C-alpha positions in Angstrom: 0.0 0.0 0.0 1.3 3.4 -1.0 -0.7 5.4 1.5 -2.0 5.1 5.1 -5.4 3.4 5.0 -8.0 4.0 7.6 -10.7 1.5 8.5 -13.5 2.1 11.0 -15.1 -1.0 12.6 -18.6 -0.3 13.9 -20.5 -2.4 16.5 -22.0 -2.3 20.0 -18.6 -1.7 21.5 -17.9 0.2 24.7 -21.3 -0.8 26.2 -19.7 -3.0 28.9 -21.1 -6.1 27.2 -18.6 -8.9 27.5 -19.7 -10.5 24.2 -19.4 -7.3 22.2 -16.1 -6.4 23.9 -14.6 -9.8 22.9 -15.9 -9.3 19.3 -13.9 -6.1 19.2 -10.8 -7.8 20.5 -11.0 -10.6 18.0 -11.4 -8.2 15.1 -8.4 -6.2 16.3 -6.4 -9.4 16.3 -7.3 -10.0 12.7 -6.2 -6.5 11.6 -3.0 -6.7 13.6 -2.1 -10.0 12.0 -3.2 -9.3 8.4 -3.2 -5.5 8.0 -0.7 -4.1 10.6 -0.1 -1.0 8.5 -3.8 0.0 8.4 -5.1 2.6 10.8 -8.0 1.0 12.7 -10.6 2.8 14.6 -13.5 1.1 16.5 -16.7 3.0 16.7 -19.1 2.5 19.6 -20.4 4.1 22.8 -18.2 6.6 24.7 -16.5 4.9 27.7 -13.5 4.9 29.9 -12.3 1.2 29.6 -11.8 0.3 25.9 -8.2 1.4 26.0 -7.6 -1.5 28.6 -8.8 -4.0 25.9 -7.4 -2.7 22.7 -3.7 -3.1 21.7 -3.1 -0.7 18.9 -6.5 0.5 17.6 -8.1 3.8 18.4 -11.8 4.3 19.5 -14.4 6.9 18.5 -18.0 7.5 19.6 -19.1 9.5 16.6 -18.8 9.0 12.9 -19.7 12.5 12.0 -16.9 14.3 10.1 -14.7 11.2 10.1 -12.7 10.4 6.9 -12.0 6.8 6.3 -11.5 4.3 3.4 -13.9 1.7 4.7 -16.6 1.2 7.3 -17.0 -2.3 8.5 -20.0 -3.6 10.5 -18.2 -6.0 12.7 -20.2 -8.8 14.3 -23.2 -8.8 16.6 -26.9 -8.2 15.7 -26.7 -4.7 14.3 -29.8 -4.8 12.0 -33.1 -5.7 13.7 -36.4 -4.3 15.1 -38.2 -5.7 18.2 -40.8 -3.0 18.2 -43.7 -2.8 15.8 -43.6 0.1 13.4 -45.1 3.3 14.7 -45.7 6.7 13.1 -42.5 8.7 12.6 -43.9 11.4 14.9 -44.4 8.9 17.8 -41.0 7.4 17.3 -39.4 10.9 17.2 -41.2 11.9 20.4 -40.3 8.7 22.3 -36.6 8.9 21.2 -36.4 12.6 22.2 -37.9 12.0 25.6 -35.6 9.0 26.3 -32.5 11.1 25.4 -33.8 14.0 27.4 -33.8 11.7 30.4 -30.7 9.6 29.7 -28.3 11.6 27.6 -28.8 15.3 27.0 -25.4 15.7 25.4 -26.3 13.1 22.8 -29.6 14.8 22.2 -27.9 18.1 21.7 -25.4 16.5 19.2 -28.3 15.0 17.3 -30.1 18.4 17.0 -26.9 19.9 15.8 -26.6 17.3 13.1 -30.2 17.8 12.0 -29.5 21.5 11.6 -26.5 20.6 9.4 -24.1 22.3 11.7 -21.8 19.2 11.7 -19.8 17.7 8.9 -20.9 14.5 7.4 -18.5 11.6 7.3 -16.5 10.8 4.2 -16.2 7.0 3.9 -15.6 5.4 0.5 -16.4 1.7 1.0 -18.5 -0.4 3.3 -18.4 -4.1 4.4 -20.0 -6.4 6.9 -18.6 -9.5 8.6 -20.1 -12.0 11.0 -23.3 -10.0 11.5 -26.7 -11.2 12.6 -29.8 -9.9 10.9 -33.4 -9.7 12.3 -35.9 -10.1 13.5 -38.1 -7.3 12.2 -41.3 -7.5 14.2 -43.9 -5.9 12.0 -41.5 -3.0 11.2 -41.1 -2.9 7.4 -39.5 0.6 7.6 -36.5 -0.5 9.6 -36.3 -3.7 7.6 -36.0 -1.7 4.4 -33.5 0.7 6.0 -31.4 -2.4 6.9 -31.6 -3.7 3.4 -30.4 -0.3 2.0 -27.5 -0.2 4.4 -26.3 -3.7 3.5 -26.7 -3.2 -0.2 -23.7 -0.9 0.1 -21.4 -3.7 1.4 -18.5 -4.6 -0.8 -18.2 -7.7 1.3 -21.2 -9.2 3.2 -20.8 -12.3 5.5 -23.5 -13.3 8.0 -23.3 -15.6 11.0 -26.3 -17.9 10.5 -28.8 -19.3 8.0 -31.6 -17.1 9.1 -29.5 -13.9 8.4 -28.5 -15.4 5.1 -32.2 -15.9 4.2 -32.9 -12.2 4.9 -30.2 -11.3 2.4 -31.6 -13.7 -0.2 -35.1 -12.3 0.3 -33.6 -8.8 -0.2 -31.8 -9.8 -3.4 -28.3 -9.4 -1.8 -26.8 -12.3 -3.8 -23.2 -11.4 -2.7 -24.0 -12.4 0.9 -22.1 -15.5 2.1 -22.6 -17.8 5.1 -20.0 -17.4 7.8 -20.2 -17.9 11.5 -19.8 -15.8 14.7 -16.5 -14.0 14.8 -15.6 -15.6 18.1 -15.5 -19.1 16.5 -12.5 -18.0 14.4 -8.8 -18.6 15.2 -8.4 -14.9 15.8 -9.9 -15.3 19.3 -6.3 -16.4 20.2 -7.5 -18.5 23.0 -5.0 -21.1 24.2 -6.0 -24.4 22.7 -5.4 -26.1 26.0 -7.8 -23.7 27.6 -10.6 -24.4 25.1 -12.7 -27.3 26.1 -10.5 -27.9 29.2 -12.5 -30.1 31.6 -12.5 -29.5 35.3 -12.9 -32.6 37.3 -16.6 -33.0 37.7 -17.6 -33.1 41.4 -20.7 -34.4 42.9 -21.8 -30.8 43.6 -22.5 -29.1 40.3 -21.7 -25.4 40.0 -24.2 -23.8 37.6 -23.6 -20.3 36.2 -26.8 -18.4 35.2 -26.1 -15.7 32.6 -29.0 -13.2 32.8 -30.0 -10.3 30.6 -32.5 -7.4 30.9 -35.3 -7.9 28.4 -37.6 -5.0 27.7 -38.3 -5.6 24.0 -41.1 -8.2 24.3 -43.3 -9.6 27.1 -42.9 -13.1 25.8 -39.1 -13.0 26.4 -39.4 -11.2 29.7 -41.5 -14.0 31.3 -38.3 -15.9 32.1 -37.4 -13.7 35.0 -39.8 -15.2 37.6 -39.4 -18.8 36.5 -35.6 -18.5 36.6 -35.7 -17.0 40.1 -38.0 -19.7 41.3 -35.5 -22.3 39.9 -32.6 -20.6 41.7 -34.6 -20.4 45.0 -35.4 -24.1 44.8 -31.8 -25.0 43.9 -30.6 -23.1 47.0 -31.8 -25.8 49.3 -30.3 -28.6 47.1 -27.0 -29.7 48.5 -26.0 -31.1 45.1 -26.2 -27.7 43.3 -24.3 -24.4 43.7 -25.8 -21.5 41.8 -24.1 -18.2 40.8 -25.6 -15.5 38.6 -23.4 -13.9 35.9 -23.8 -10.4 34.5 -22.2 -9.8 31.1 -23.3 -6.2 30.7 -23.3 -4.2 34.0 -24.0 -1.0 32.2 -27.1 -2.4 30.6 -28.5 -5.1 32.9 -29.5 -2.7 35.6 -32.8 -4.4 36.3 -31.2 -7.8 37.0 -28.5 -6.1 39.1 -31.2 -4.6 41.3 -33.0 -8.0 41.5 -29.8 -9.8 42.4 -28.4 -7.2 44.9 -28.4 -9.8 47.8 -27.2 -12.8 45.7 -23.8 -14.1 44.7 -23.0 -12.6 41.3 -20.1 -12.7 38.9 -19.9 -9.5 36.9 -17.8 -8.5 33.9 -15.7 -5.5 34.9 -13.7 -4.3 31.9 -11.9 -1.7 34.0 -10.2 -4.3 36.1 -10.5 -7.7 34.4 -9.1 -9.0 31.1 -11.3 -11.0 28.8 -9.3 -14.2 29.4 -9.4 -13.7 33.2 -13.2 -13.5 32.9 -13.2 -16.6 30.7 -11.0 -18.4 33.2 -13.6 -17.5 35.9 -16.3 -19.0 33.7 -14.3 -22.1 33.3 -14.7 -22.8 37.0 -18.4 -23.7 36.4 -19.7 -27.1 35.5 -22.6 -25.9 33.4 -24.5 -22.8 32.3 -28.0 -21.5 31.8 -27.7 -18.5 29.4 -30.1 -15.8 28.2 -27.1 -14.3 26.2 -26.1 -15.6 22.8 -22.3 -15.2 23.5 -22.7 -16.6 26.9 -23.8 -19.9 25.3 -21.0 -19.7 22.7 -18.3 -19.2 25.4 -19.8 -22.1 27.4 -19.5 -24.3 24.3 -15.8 -23.2 23.7 -15.1 -24.1 27.3 -16.7 -27.6 26.8 -19.5 -27.0 29.3 -23.1 -28.1 28.8 -25.5 -25.2 28.5 -29.2 -24.5 28.4 -30.1 -21.5 26.2 -33.0 -19.4 27.3 -35.2 -18.6 24.3 -35.8 -14.9 25.0 -35.2 -14.1 21.3 -34.8 -16.0 18.1 -31.0 -16.0 17.9 -30.8 -18.4 20.9 -32.9 -20.9 19.1 -30.8 -20.4 15.9 -27.7 -21.2 17.9 -29.2 -24.5 19.1 -29.7 -25.5 15.5 -26.1 -24.7 14.7 -24.8 -26.6 17.7 -27.1 -29.6 18.2 -25.6 -30.5 21.6 -27.1 -27.4 23.2 -30.3 -27.5 25.2 -33.2 -25.0 24.7 -35.5 -23.7 27.4 -38.5 -22.6 25.3 -41.2 -20.1 26.0 -43.3 -19.8 28.1 -40.4 -20.9 30.5 -41.9 -23.5 32.7 -39.5 -24.0 35.6 -40.3 -27.7 35.7 -39.0 -28.0 32.1 -35.8 -26.3 33.1 -35.3 -28.8 35.8 -35.9 -31.6 33.3 -33.3 -30.2 31.0 -30.7 -29.9 33.8 -31.5 -33.5 34.9 -30.8 -34.7 31.3 -27.7 -32.7 30.9 -24.6 -34.5 29.6 -21.5 -33.3 31.6 -19.2 -35.2 29.2 -20.6 -33.4 26.2 -18.3 -33.3 23.1 -18.7 -30.2 20.9 -15.7 -31.0 18.6 -17.8 -31.8 15.5 -20.0 -28.7 15.9 -17.1 -26.4 16.8 -15.0 -27.7 13.9 -17.7 -26.8 11.4 -18.3 -23.3 12.8 -14.6 -22.6 13.1 -14.1 -23.5 9.5 -16.9 -21.2 8.4 -15.6 -18.4 10.5 -12.0 -18.8 9.3 -13.1 -19.0 5.7 -15.2 -15.8 6.3 -12.1 -14.0 7.5 -10.0 -15.4 4.6 -12.5 -14.1 2.1 -12.6 -10.8 3.9 -8.9 -10.5 3.7 -8.9 -11.2 0.0 -11.7 -8.6 -0.5 -9.8 -6.0 1.5 -6.6 -6.5 -0.4 -8.4 -6.2 -3.7 -10.3 -3.0 -2.7 -7.6 -1.2 -0.7 -4.6 -2.2 -2.7 -5.9 -2.0 -6.3 -8.0 1.2 -5.8 -5.1 3.3 -4.5 
């Protein structure tokens, strides 16, 4: 390359969510290894901890006025809609009131942009890698906006068959099937650490990964059933329960509910991602309402029950047949049945090998695409 290239990678980074934080670290590993001369900026939510996680890349919380050669949507579910479509006026009023309460600085910045007092960004190309798409619950406007965004992608790789079907329905024939970014070799996890088995004791330690869910009542129902299970388990001498918070900045409702309970919480200000994974490795099994919670459990070789609060948890159980699914409407007796049937010597090798191959191929194709775009066009 004859000039300094800048790439911006956009995602839900900086929100104190362990899954998204690890996605960011994996993507940086890819760019460090394959494109060390490229200037990488991650774009997410303003925070004070990202510098503890990143090695070389910078971080920004606003794309306005930024000049870059490519914008990459990097992993996670970035195109979806859980709310039914409302009138534009209702949506605008709701959004304004929420920002007025939660973030007045952001509201001011948005007003400035609408008044055209801020520079627009100047980004030449766009790509997407390892992203999840959908659902779009009776919201055709946001679905169409997502389609228009993704049409601009020079490279488009999704993480599952459902996301790929959205692309096919939209006529995005360039889309390819990959897998979640964390399944790739760029995770850089010690192979001896992956699927390392602790000696299974007679007393099972179960980690319950919870998530605030305000999008739909059907998904939210799991709260009471899960708490009932935990209370019943507390008197069982064969089980030890500990709750796990992946996103302390977002799961405020669960933090309040669990204020008197034993909780393991991701703290990016004081803990590395591998220290946190090491803490997770001390559990014998998991119950997870978070997509990446289930993925990391699999990579640690632990049996896990996925809580079907949203479609992507069910999609994951179809990719990894060894996973268990606690389906809506979340009967606590059915959860007990799943745990009773749990295989503590589960072997994920076959499922992991397939997903790792898909993720690695996705990155290899992405590398080829980037070389073609960034080298040939400059």
